[in-house]
N, C-alpha and C positions, 0 to 999 in steps of 0.2 A: 457583413450580413447581406443576404439576398433581399430583393424587393419583397418577396413573399414573407420572409422573416420580419421585415420591417412593418408590413401590414399587420401581422399577428401581434407584434409588440405594441403597435398603436392601439389595436383593439383592446388588449389587456389593460393598457394604461388608461384609456378612456373609461373603461368599465371601473377600474380601481378609483380613478379620480371622481367619477360620478357618485360612487358609493361613499367615498370619504367626505365629499362636499355636501351631500344630502343630509339634512338635519344637523349641520355643524353647530347651529345656535339653539338647538332644541333644548338642551340641558343648561341650567344655570352653571356658572363656575362653581365647583365644589371646593372644599377646604384646601386641599393640596394645591389646586390651581390658584385660588383667590388669595390664599395666605402665603404658602411657601414659595410658589413660583413668582408671584408679583412682588413680594418683599425682596427677593433676590434681584429681580429685573429693575425695579424702580430705585433700589439702593438706599432706602430710608428705613430706620428702625421703627418698630411698632410702638404706639403709646401704651400706657398701662390702662387697659380698659376697666380694671377693677376700681379705679380711683378717679373717674372722670367727673363725678359730682352731678349737680342739678342743671348745669348749663347745657343747653341743647347743642349738639354738634352732629356733623355728618362726616364719617371717615371715608374718604375715597382717594385712591392713589393719584398723584399728579407729580409733575416736575421730574421727569426721567433724568437720572444722572448720566454722565458720559461713561465710556468703557473704563477709563482709568480709575474713576471714582468707584465704579461698581466693583472692580477687582480689589481696590483698596479696602472697601467695606465688607467684602463678601464673607470672609471668615467670621466676622462679628454677627452677620445676619443669618447665615446658614453654614455652620461649620461641618455639616454632614455630607452634603452633595458636592460634586465637582462643579466648576463654574461655566463650562463651555456653553451649555444650553442657555443659561442666563445671559451670557455675552451676546449670543446670536439673537435671542428674543429682544434684548435691549435695542440692538441695532434695527431689528425689524419694526419695533413699535415707534422708533424715531421716524420711520418712513411712513408707516401705515396707521398709526394711532392705536388706542387701547380698547377698542370695542371687543366684545366677546369673540366675534368671528375673526377679527384681525389677530387677536391673541392666539387663537387655536389654528389659524391657517398655516402657520409655520410648521406645526406638527403634521398637518395634512400634506404639505409639500414634501417633507422629509420621508413620510410613509410612501408617497408616490414614487419617489426616487428609490426607495427600498424595493418596491415591486420591480422597477426597471433593473436594478442591480441583481435581483434574484433571477430574472430572465436571462440577463447577460452571462452570469456565472453558470447557470444550468446549461445554457447554449454552448458554453466553452468546454464544460467537463462531461456533458452527456450528448444531447442532440436537440434539434429544434422542437420536437414534440414534447420532450421532457421539460424544456424551458417554458413552453406554452402552458402545460399542466401545472407546473410549479407556480408560475405567475398567476394563473387562474385561481389556484387554491389560496394564495396569499391575497389576491384582489378581493375575494368574497369573504374572507375570514372575519367573522364578527369580532374576534379578539383583536385582530390587527386594526380593524376599523374603529373600535372603541378607543384605542390609544392614539390613532391618527386624529381623533377629535378631542384630544385632551391636551391642555397646555402644560405638559410635562416632558421630561427628556427621553421618554421610552422609545419613541419612533426614531429619534436621533441615534440612540444606542443601537437600535436594530439596523439602521442604515450603515452605521460605522462597522458593525459586526460583519455584515454580509460583504462589504467591500474589503475589509481587512482579511477575513478568513478566506473569502473567495479569491482574492489576489494571491494569497499564499498558496492555495491549491493550484492555481494556474502557473505560478512560478515553479512549483515542484514538478509540473508536467512539461515545462519549457524544453523544447528540443532544438531551438536555434543555437547557433554558435556564440551569439552575442549575449551580454547580460540583459535581462528583461527589465529595462529601465522604466517603461511605462507602468507595468504591474507593480514594480518596486515602489514607485512614487505613490501610487494609490495605496499600497500596503502601509507605507510609513505614515502618511497623513491620516488614513482611516484608523490605524491602531492607536495613534496619539489621540484622535477624537474619541475613540472607544473608551479609553481609560479616563478621559475627562468628561464623559457623559454620565456614567453611573459607576460607582466603585465596585459593584459586583461584577461588572464587565471585565475587571482585571482577570477574572478566572478564564474568560474567553480569550483574552490576549495571551495569557500564559499557556493555555491549551494550544493556541496556534503556534507559539514558539516551540512547544514540545513536539507537535506534529512535524514542524520543519526539521528539528533535530533527527527525528525518526527517519524522515525521507533522505536526509543527508547521509546517514549511516547506511540505510538500505540501498540507496542508489550509488553510494561512494562517488558523489558528484562534487568535484572541487568548485565548479562554477556556482552551484547552488549554495555551497558553504560561503563563498565570497559574497554572493548576492544577499543572503539572509543576514550575514554579519554586518554588512553595510546598513541594511534595513533596521536591525536591532539597535545599532549605535545611533542612527539618526532619530529613532523614536525616543531613546533615552535622552539625547541632547535636547529634543523638542520639549520633553517633559520637565527638564530641570527647572525652568522658571515657574512651573505650576506645582512643584513638589510640596511647597508650603501648605497648599490647600489639602493635599493628601494627608500630610502629617497632622494637620488640625483635625481632620475627620477621624484619623486613626486614634488620636489621643482620647476621644470621647466615644469611640465606637460602641462599646458595650453598654454604656449608660444611655446612649441616644436611641438604641433600637427598641421600638415598641412591640416587636414580634418575638418576645421572649416566651419561654415555656417552663413549666415545672419539670424536674427530672423524671424520666420514665424509661424503664428498660424496653418497653415495647415501641416507643415512638420512633427510634431510628429505623426499625424494620418497616413500620408503616410508611415513613417518609420515603424510604428508598424503593420499596417494592410496590407502593400504591401511589403516593403523591407525585413522584417523578413521572411515571407514565401518564398520569392524569394531566399533568402540566402539558405533555406533548399533545394530548387530545384537545386540551383547552385552546391551544394555539390555532386549531382549525375550527373549533366549535364556539368559542367565546366564553366569557366569564360567567354570564348569566344565561343559561340555556333554556329557551322556551320550547324547543323541539328536541326531545330526548333522542330520537333515532339518529340525530346528527353525530352523536358519540359512536354509534355503531358503524356508520360509514367511515368516520375518521379512523377508528380502530382497524377496520379492514384495510385501509390504505397503509397504515403503519406495519401491519403484519405482512402485507404484500412486499413492502420495501425490505423488511427483514428477510423474507423468503428469497427475494432476488439477490440479496447480499450473500446469503448462505449458498446460493446456487453458483457463485463464483463466475459471474458473467464477465464480459470484456470490460465492463465499467467497475470492476471490483474495487480498484484503488480509490475511485471517486466515492463509491458507497462507504468505504471504510473511513475516508476523510470526514464525510458528513456525520457518520455515527460518532466519530471521535469528537467532533465539534459539539454534538448534542450531549454526549455522556460525560466527558471529562470536566467541563465547568459545573455540571450538576453534581457530580461526585465531590468536587472541591468544596462547593457551598454546603453540601450535606455533611461533610466531615467537620467543617467549622461549626455548623449548627450543633452537631453531636457534642463537640468539645466545649462549646460555650452556651449551651442551652438556648439557642436561638431557633427561629422557625422560618428563616428566609426562604428555604427550599419550598415552603408551602405558599409563598407569594409568587405566583407565576410571572408577574411583570418583572421581577428582579432578574429573571433569566430570559427576558424577551429577545436578547441577542442570539439565543440558540434557536429561536422560532424559524428563521429562514432555512436552516438546515432541515427542519421537519418538512417544510413545504417542498424543498428540493428532493428529499428522499422519497416522499410520497409521489411527487410528479414523475420522477425517474422510474419508480416501480410501476406506476400506471402506464407509462409510455411503453414499457416492455411487454405488457399483456394486452393492451387495448387493440393492438394490431391483429391479434389472433383470437381474442375472446371478447365478443361484443357485449357480454354481460357486464363487464367492467365499465364499459361506456355508459350503460344505464345506471350503474351504481354511482358513477361520477355525476351524471345529470341529477340524480336524486340528492346527492350531497350538496350540489350547488343550489338546488331549489330549497332544501332545508336551511342552508346557510342564509339565503336571501330572506327566508321567513323569519329567521332569528334576528337578522338586521332590521326588518320591519318592526319586530317586537321591541327592539332596543330603542326605536324612535317613536313608539306609541306609548310605552310605559316608562315613566321616569326611572332611571338607574342611579341617580344621584339626588342629593337633597335639593328640592325645588325652591331655592332661595328667592328667585324672582317672584314666585307666587306668594311666598311668605311675606315679602316686602309689601305686596299689594294688600295682603290681609292686615298687616300692621297699620298701613295708612288708612284702611277702611274702618278699623275698630279701636285702635289704641288712643287716638286723639292726643291730648296733652298729658296723659298719665305717664308715670315713670315706667320704663321698659328695662327689665333685667334679661340678660342673655347668658346662658350656660351651655357650653364653655365660652369664656370671654373672647377668645380669638374668633369665634363665629360672627362677631360683630362686623368683621371685614367682609364676610359673605353677605350679610344682611344689608349693610350700608351701601354696598355696590349697586343695589337695585332700589334703594330709597331715593326720593326726589327732594326731600327737605330735611333739615336738621331736627333732631328730637332728643329728649332726655333719655339716656341709656347708660347702663353700667353692666360690666361683665362680672358674672359670678363663676366660681370654680368649685369643682367637687373636692378639691384638696383643702378648701377652707374649713375651719372648724365650725361647730354649730353656733358658737357665740358670734363669730365674725359674720356669718350668714344672717343671724337674727338682727345684729346691729345694722347691717346693710339694708334689709327690707323693712325693719321696724320703724323707720322714719316716715313711712307712707301708709295711709289708711287704705289706699287702693293702688294696685300696680299690676303690670302684666309681666309674664315670664315666657321666654322662648327656650325650649330645650331641644337639643339635637344629639342623637346617638347616646354617647356615654354621659352627656350632660343631664340626662333624665334622673340620675342619682341624686341631684340636688333637691328634688321634691321631698324626699324623706328627711331632709335637713331643715326644712322650713318650720318656723314656729307652729305649734298645734293650734294657736289662737286664730290662724288665718283660715278663711273659708274660700274654697274654689267656686267661682261664679260662672265662668264660661270656659269652654275648651274647644279648640279647633285643631284637627289633626290633618297633616299632609303626609304624602308618601315618604318613605325612607326615615321614619322616626322623627319627623319635624313637627313639634307641637307648640301651639300658642295658647296660654291660659291666662285668665284674670283672677286675682285674689283680692279679698277685702278683709280688713280686721274685724273680728267678731265683737 
């Protein structure tokens, strides 16, 4: 890299880091972070919150287990997700503690490395201007920033995907007489990390292998065949000790997915021709769009990338590789959804590993036209401004349940009364922000009416917290109860008090 390239990369990384660090602790930890992530990382099973009784308690995570114990207990605590992110965050918290910012900072760093990787890969397969624009689109992406500020594995999966597929594309273009050992090493480690970050990322790894086979046949390149065979064998050997986690997840896969759907003849067409392209736009626009024109600028960049691909420019093979990276995993997940009545294709974060290809496609398309048509430079500026506005919106309006605020409300109003929480696992979110023990019991919407009545009937006065689907418990309460007070917070979080009539 030239000195000028290095300056550009530093600028993009500083911008990306500032946007990912800003507002890192604005939101409370939400359920997936506070419950699923931390139960994996701390390595201890949850108590039964529905049977805690009258004794005051405060549930807060403590006593991190070591890596060996984490892996030993992992399938019992979370048999659905791969363990790599939990192992990394466990080591991270041993060093930096368990504050909200410390927990999320690991995702912030992996996202930043993802931006750097997108720049390097784009620089290798296109040119410096394409690399700058791809890095810039990813740096300001509200979608990318949202997951860079969440204690989940998605930023790790994205980083692993861009290093894995990017290294593969570079190896397929390798013109030196020696084997590409450095890209091969990156490919092996990143592909192993990819399949151990999120199991839907298996589709990306398989798409990469298929692209490698296509390139071997097309180029009739014996050196590439040897290189990729070594790489695939190495990935397989590295994965052998972790296969038990995959089989544990596969054995309960259909029963554990909450994104199921009813059979419909129209849904497959809607998912394929509408939801998949909308996912591509959401990677640049964000999950919760405050500025609708952002979709228009993102769509124009995608159409531009498609047009430049069809124009068969000198970078045609790189464009095709990126479109392959985007399309094949999406089609694979779509097919499994159709066969098993799932809706994973509708959850854009499950395909976050394809997002870097969108940034690179749009960056490369823009690089080819901004030299000759200044109008596209203005469209890019407009897109960046709109994306920044959307990022401001994300850090002014809560996008997740405000459990920190709810804890303050409980401490101000509930006193020594009994507190019921529905769903019961939300107690881990509430208690994280409480300062002292209290009497609390978890209720579940799957309880029958008699069980609910017996639980609340012991108290002449009590409080109830409902969040999202927990609201259904209100219809199950005995009719003799009278609602006295109600406090509503954003994202469906409600605190109510009841008294016996």
